[in-house]
C-alpha positions in Angstrom: 28.0 23.8 -46.4 28.3 23.4 -50.1 31.6 22.2 -51.4 32.9 20.8 -48.1 33.1 17.2 -49.2 36.6 15.9 -49.6 37.8 14.2 -52.8 38.3 10.4 -52.5 42.1 10.5 -52.8 42.4 13.3 -50.3 40.2 11.5 -47.8 42.4 8.5 -48.0 45.5 10.6 -47.4 43.9 12.1 -44.3 42.8 8.7 -43.1 46.4 7.4 -43.5 47.8 10.4 -41.6 45.2 9.8 -38.8 46.1 6.1 -38.6 49.8 6.9 -38.4 49.3 9.6 -35.7 47.1 7.4 -33.5 48.9 4.1 -34.2 45.5 2.5 -35.1 44.0 1.6 -38.4 41.4 4.1 -39.6 39.2 3.5 -42.6 36.5 6.1 -43.3 33.0 4.7 -43.3 31.2 8.1 -42.9 31.8 11.7 -43.9 29.5 14.4 -42.6 29.8 18.0 -43.6 29.7 20.5 -40.8 28.4 24.1 -41.4 28.7 27.3 -39.4 32.4 28.3 -40.0 33.3 31.5 -41.8 37.0 30.9 -42.0 37.4 27.2 -42.6 35.4 24.3 -44.0 34.9 21.2 -41.8 33.8 17.6 -41.9 33.5 14.7 -39.4 35.2 11.5 -40.6 34.3 8.3 -38.8 35.0 4.6 -39.1 32.2 3.3 -37.0 34.2 3.3 -33.7 36.1 6.5 -33.8 35.3 10.0 -35.2 37.5 13.0 -36.0 36.6 16.6 -36.6 38.6 17.8 -39.6 39.1 21.5 -40.6 40.0 22.3 -44.2 41.5 25.3 -45.9 43.8 26.0 -48.8 47.2 24.3 -48.8 49.0 27.6 -48.0 47.2 27.8 -44.6 48.9 24.8 -43.1 50.9 26.9 -40.7 47.6 28.3 -39.3 46.5 24.8 -38.5 49.8 23.8 -37.1 49.6 26.8 -34.7 46.1 25.9 -33.7 47.1 22.3 -33.0 49.9 23.6 -30.8 47.5 25.9 -29.0 45.1 23.0 -28.3 48.0 21.0 -27.0 49.0 23.9 -24.7 45.5 24.3 -23.3 45.2 20.5 -22.8 48.5 20.3 -21.0 47.2 22.8 -18.4 44.7 20.2 -17.3 42.2 22.8 -16.3 39.4 22.8 -18.9 38.8 20.2 -21.6 39.8 20.8 -25.2 39.5 18.5 -28.2 42.8 16.5 -28.5 44.7 17.5 -31.6 45.6 14.5 -33.8 47.5 15.6 -36.9 47.9 18.3 -39.5 49.0 18.1 -43.1 48.3 18.7 -46.7 46.0 16.5 -48.9 45.8 17.5 -52.5 45.3 21.3 -52.6 44.0 21.4 -49.1 45.6 21.8 -45.7 43.8 20.2 -42.7 43.7 19.9 -39.0 42.3 16.7 -37.5 41.2 16.7 -33.9 39.2 14.5 -31.5 35.5 14.7 -32.3 33.4 15.5 -29.2 29.6 15.3 -29.0 28.9 18.8 -27.7 25.2 18.2 -27.2 25.2 18.8 -23.4 24.0 21.8 -21.4 26.9 24.0 -20.3 27.4 24.3 -16.6 28.3 27.9 -16.4 29.6 27.8 -12.9 31.9 24.9 -13.7 33.2 26.6 -16.8 33.9 29.7 -14.8 35.9 27.8 -12.2 37.9 25.9 -14.8 38.7 29.0 -16.8 40.1 30.6 -13.6 42.2 27.5 -13.1 43.5 27.8 -16.7 44.5 31.4 -16.0 46.5 30.3 -13.0 49.0 28.7 -15.5 51.6 31.4 -16.1 54.8 32.1 -17.9 57.7 34.5 -17.5 56.8 36.6 -20.5 53.8 37.8 -22.5 53.2 36.3 -25.9 54.0 32.8 -27.0 56.8 30.8 -28.6 55.1 31.0 -32.1 52.7 33.3 -33.9 49.2 32.2 -34.8 45.9 33.7 -36.1 42.8 35.4 -34.8 40.2 34.3 -37.3 42.3 34.3 -40.4 44.3 37.5 -39.4 47.9 37.0 -38.3 48.4 37.3 -34.6 52.0 38.1 -33.6 53.1 36.7 -30.3 56.7 38.0 -29.9 57.6 37.4 -26.3 58.2 40.4 -24.0 58.0 41.1 -20.3 56.1 44.4 -20.8 52.4 43.9 -21.1 51.6 47.5 -22.2 54.2 47.3 -24.9 53.0 43.9 -26.0 49.4 45.3 -26.4 50.6 48.5 -28.0 52.7 46.8 -30.7 51.3 43.3 -31.3 47.6 43.8 -30.6 46.1 47.3 -30.9 48.8 48.8 -33.0 48.8 45.9 -35.4 45.0 46.0 -36.0 45.1 49.8 -36.4 47.8 49.6 -39.0 45.9 46.9 -40.8 42.7 49.0 -40.7 44.6 51.9 -42.3 45.8 49.6 -45.1 42.2 48.5 -45.5 41.0 52.1 -46.1 39.9 53.1 -42.6 42.9 55.3 -41.6 41.1 58.6 -42.0 38.3 57.5 -39.7 40.5 55.9 -37.0 44.0 57.4 -37.1 43.5 60.4 -34.9 41.7 58.5 -32.1 44.1 55.6 -32.5 47.2 57.8 -32.0 45.7 59.4 -28.9 44.7 56.0 -27.6 48.2 54.5 -28.1 49.7 57.4 -26.2 47.6 56.7 -23.1 47.7 52.9 -23.0 49.8 52.9 -19.8 47.1 54.8 -18.0 44.2 52.7 -19.5 45.8 49.4 -18.6 47.1 50.7 -15.3 48.3 47.4 -13.8 51.0 44.7 -14.1 49.2 41.4 -14.7 50.7 38.0 -14.6 51.2 36.4 -18.0 48.3 33.9 -17.9 47.6 31.2 -20.4 44.6 32.5 -22.3 42.4 30.9 -25.0 42.5 34.2 -26.9 39.2 34.0 -28.8 36.7 33.0 -26.1 33.3 34.0 -27.4 30.2 32.0 -27.0 30.7 30.1 -30.2 33.9 28.6 -29.0 32.6 26.9 -25.8 30.3 23.9 -25.4 29.6 20.9 -23.2 29.7 17.2 -23.6 26.6 15.2 -23.0 27.9 14.6 -19.5 28.0 18.4 -19.0 31.8 18.8 -19.0 32.8 22.3 -20.4 34.9 22.2 -23.6 36.7 25.1 -25.3 38.0 25.0 -28.8 39.2 27.2 -31.8 41.8 29.0 -29.7 44.2 31.8 -30.5 46.5 31.0 -27.6 49.1 33.2 -26.0 50.2 34.3 -22.5 48.5 37.6 -21.6 46.3 39.5 -19.1 43.6 37.0 -18.0 41.1 39.8 -18.3 41.4 39.6 -22.1 39.6 36.2 -22.0 36.9 37.5 -19.6 36.4 40.6 -21.8 35.9 38.5 -24.9 33.2 36.3 -23.2 31.2 39.5 -22.7 31.5 40.9 -26.3 28.7 38.9 -28.0 26.2 38.4 -25.3 28.0 37.0 -22.3 28.2 33.5 -20.7 25.6 33.9 -17.9 25.7 35.2 -14.4 26.6 31.8 -12.9 29.8 31.7 -15.0 31.0 35.2 -13.9 30.0 34.6 -10.2 32.0 31.3 -10.1 35.0 32.9 -11.9 35.1 35.9 -9.5 34.8 33.6 -6.5 37.8 31.6 -7.7 39.7 34.7 -8.7 38.2 38.2 -8.0 38.3 40.9 -10.6 39.6 44.4 -9.9 37.2 47.4 -10.4 39.4 48.8 -13.2 38.5 45.8 -15.3 35.4 47.6 -16.6 37.6 50.0 -18.6 40.1 47.5 -19.6 37.3 45.3 -20.9 36.5 47.9 -23.6 40.2 48.2 -24.5 40.7 44.5 -24.8 37.5 44.0 -26.8 38.5 46.8 -29.2 41.2 44.4 -30.5 38.5 42.0 -31.6 36.2 44.6 -33.0 39.0 46.0 -35.1 39.8 42.5 -36.2 36.2 42.1 -37.3 36.4 45.4 -39.1 39.5 44.1 -40.9 38.0 40.7 -41.7 34.4 41.6 -42.6 34.3 45.3 -43.5 32.9 48.6 -42.5 29.9 47.4 -40.5 32.1 47.3 -37.5 33.6 50.8 -38.0 31.0 52.7 -35.9 31.4 50.3 -33.1 35.2 50.6 -33.1 35.0 54.4 -33.1 32.5 54.4 -30.3 34.7 52.2 -28.2 37.7 54.4 -28.8 35.7 57.5 -27.8 34.7 55.8 -24.6 38.2 54.9 -23.7 39.5 58.4 -24.5 36.8 60.0 -22.4 37.9 57.8 -19.5 41.3 59.5 -19.4 40.2 63.1 -19.8 
């Protein structure tokens, strides 16, 4: 990715912060740009023995990286599925950064093992939905105000937030009528009282991989405690994870039949977010999903 290289002084600042965080000297011998991201820039910094994956953004995005680091720590503490270990965050020059453990994700994903481990992660629960801090979904703010009521949480902090943002972005005329009707029938569409499970929050195929030994790894989280079905729904949004993944998950923790409708509702959040991030190419998909949901309650 053009322009990803870090200025010498900023590299040395990051290296000092990594050394302080790990308690071991770290002198950069190699810097490798990493492409593929649409929100952040990234490089791998290595000293010959150790390597770190470093995300970069403008200095005012430090809080975003701090929240992501806390999310990785929360997922890692669950001891269910591997995540890169967060190392440090900070500001170097005019850039904020997040440094995490660099993992060689060149292995073939064992879908069944990933499904079992995700079910194990979802067994980690909390008293309330939400999280102790806000974070981001992509670069969009994600509010995680804690509440015991899942329907209210989804109405206010997920679907309602994205619909309000879409209206500010000029899509109100296309979405407001269906959005208002949808918000009024959320109790019926959700239709159950899930446990507040620890969820990755943005679990599409680009955010899972495997080490050379085949161990599943998830990364780039948008962590909170929510209905576990939100994670499963997201895995199906852009192509799915394979039948072995879903069979293993369902064996570990069966899914209720009403999931098929809730999957559309939960993925609407992500499609609206894509609409707000990337523009009108997602408008027809969002409208179609809303129409399907409204038809389900007629």
